[in-house]
N, C-alpha and C positions, 0 to 999 in steps of 0.2 A: 325038607320042604323049604321053599323060598319064602322069605319074609314078604308079606303082601300088605299088611295093615300097620299103620302108625297110629298109636293111641296115646294122646298127650293129656295128662291130668293136671289140673290145678291142685293146690294143696289145701289151703285154709277154707273150710266150709264144704269141701268136696271129698278129700281124703280124711281130714281130721278136724276136730274142734280144738283150738289152741288154748281155750280158757283164759285168754287175755295175756298170755306170756309174750306174744310178739309185740304188742303195744307197750308192755312194761319194759322189755329189753330195748325197744326203740327209745323210750324216754330216757333211760339211763345212758345209752350210747350217744344220743344226739347231744346231751348235756356234756358228756365227756369230750366229744370231738369238736363241737361248735360253741360250747359255752352258754348255750341257751336252748330251750325247747321250742321257742317261738310260739307259733299258733297250733302246736301239735294237738291240743285238746279239741280243736275245732275241725280236725281233718278226719274225714271218713276213709277208712283203710280199704273198704270193700272193692276188690277187683283191681286195685292200683299196684304199681310196682313200688318197692321200697324207695327207689330213687325219686319217683314222683311224690311220694309222701314227704320226703325231705324238702323238695322244692316248694311244696305247698306250705309246709310248716315254717320254713325259714325265709321264704321270699318276702313275707310281710314284715320281717324285722331287718331287712336289708342285706341278707346274705345272698350273694349273686349266684346264678346258675353255674358260672365258671368256677367259683370257689367250691361249690358242692361237688361238681364233677371231679375236681382235683383231689378232693378228700375221700372219694368213694373207696379207694383201696384200703385206706386206714379205717374208715367207718365200718366197712363190712367185717373187718377183723375184730373191731371193738364190739360191735353188736352181737357177733357170734359168741364172743367170750362172755358177754353179759347174759345172753340167753342160756348158755350152758350153766352159768352160776345160779339162775333162778328157776329154771324150767321145772324142777322137781316140786316146786311149791304151787304149781298150777294143775288144774284137772284136765290135762291133755288126754283126748280119747279119739278113737277112730269114728268116722261118720258111719251111720247105719248102712251095712251092706258093702261098704267100700273095701275092706280087707278081702272079703270073699270074691269080689269082682276082680281085684288086682291079682289074686292067686289064680283064678281061672284064666285070665289073660296071659299071665306069666308062663303057664303050662303049655301054651300054644306056640309052636315053632313058626307059625305064619304071622305072629304079632310082635312088633317092636314097641316096648313100653317106654314112655318118656314123660317129661314134665314141662309145662309152661306155667311158670309161677312168678308172682310178684315178689316172692321172697328172694333176698340175696343168697347167692349160692352157698356160703358157709352155714347158713341157718338151716338148710334143707335136711341134711342128715340128722341134725339134732332133733328137729321136730318129728321127722318120720320115725326115728327110733323110739321116741317118747310115746308115740301112738301105736307102737308094735309092728311097724313096717320094716322090711329090709331095704335100705336105700339102694342096694345093688340091683334090685329088680328093675329099676328105672335107668336104662342104659344111656340115655341122652337127655339133655334139657336146655332150657333157656331161662334166664333168671333176672330178678329185679335189680341186680347190679349192672345189667347190660343195656338198660334202656329206661328212659323216663316216661315212655308211653307204652301201654300194654301191647299195642299193635306192632311194636318193634321186635317183639320176642318170637312170634311164630315163624318168621322167615329164618331166624337163627336155628330154631329147633329143627326145621325142615332140612336145612343145609347139613346139620350135624347128623341127622338120621340118614341122609343119603351117603354121607361119608362113612358112617358106622356100618350100615347094611350093604353098601355097594349097589343099591337099587334106587330107582326113582319111585316116589310115592305120588301118584296122581291125586287130585283133590278129593275124589270120591272114596279114596282109601285112607284119608287122614281124618281122624276124629279128635276133637277137643272136648274133654269132659270137665265141666265147671259149674259153679253155682251162682254166677253173677251175670248181669247184662254185658259187662266188659269182656267176660270169657266168650260169650256168643259173638260179640263184635270182632274180637281178635281172630276168631276162627273164620268169620266171614271175610276178613281182610286177605286171607290166602285161599279162599274158596273151599275151606274144609267144612266137614259136617260137624254138628254139635249135639252132644248129649248134655242137656241142662238138668241139674238136680237141685231140689229145693231143701237141701240140708244146711244151707247157710242162712243169710239174712233175707233172702228173697223167696216169696211164695210161688206156687205153680202159676197162677194167673199172671203175675208180674213177669216171670220168665217167658211164659208163652207169648206175651205181647211182643217180645223181641224176635219171635219167629225162629226159634231153634229147630233143628231137624227133629229132635225128640226131647221130651221133658218128662221127668219122673219126680215123684214126691221124695223117694229115697232110692238107693241103689240095692235094696234088699232082694228084689226078685232077680237074682243073678242071671238066670236063663233068658229072661225077657230083655234085660239090658244088653246081654251079649248079642242077642239077635239084632238089637238096634245098632250096635257098634259094627257088627260084622256082616249082617245080611240086610242091607238097607233097601228092602223092597217097598216098604210103605212107611209113612209117618204114623206112628201110633203113640198115644200119650196116656200118661197115668197120673 
């Protein structure tokens, strides 16, 4: 069967709850690489790329965007090492229904699974494994080390999906699953459909106000969410 659907997942708040390990690793690594945490305590991480978080935390203390960009390769190596050191101390767990949905999609020959995440690439397998996922199920991705705005990532994922599968994915066959308004906005930027889920920091009414294609309280009803992803005949909300 030919691959027809591209399904791209966010990670934090969608696939898993990190229990604060990402912020803790960021604090350690940003101090290691830049010698300051800047305004990190004032930065909201939700829906942002790790690169954007660095810019917001460090810009107020005079670290230039150019300096941050030049140190991204070093920073992502350090933050991954720090995360690996501390993650066992945090209650990382999968979001409700997410493992079952991923497993159901991975069994389908007509679906290509991928990631669009604000996490820097080296962090991804560490977090996924800690929450019980096999990172190999996600064949392609775009990551928070590749852009300082979330909207920069979906075109990268789409290009990599085309190269991997050898087929084009029209917008109606691309779905981004995420838990924040920024996930919805980045999907809209490429004309993709959206499945929003309120397992992160945003409730159903807040997500619904951003006009996603579908919104669910959790991903627990696997059959219903699969219909939303694969058979988009109607908008239905839970």
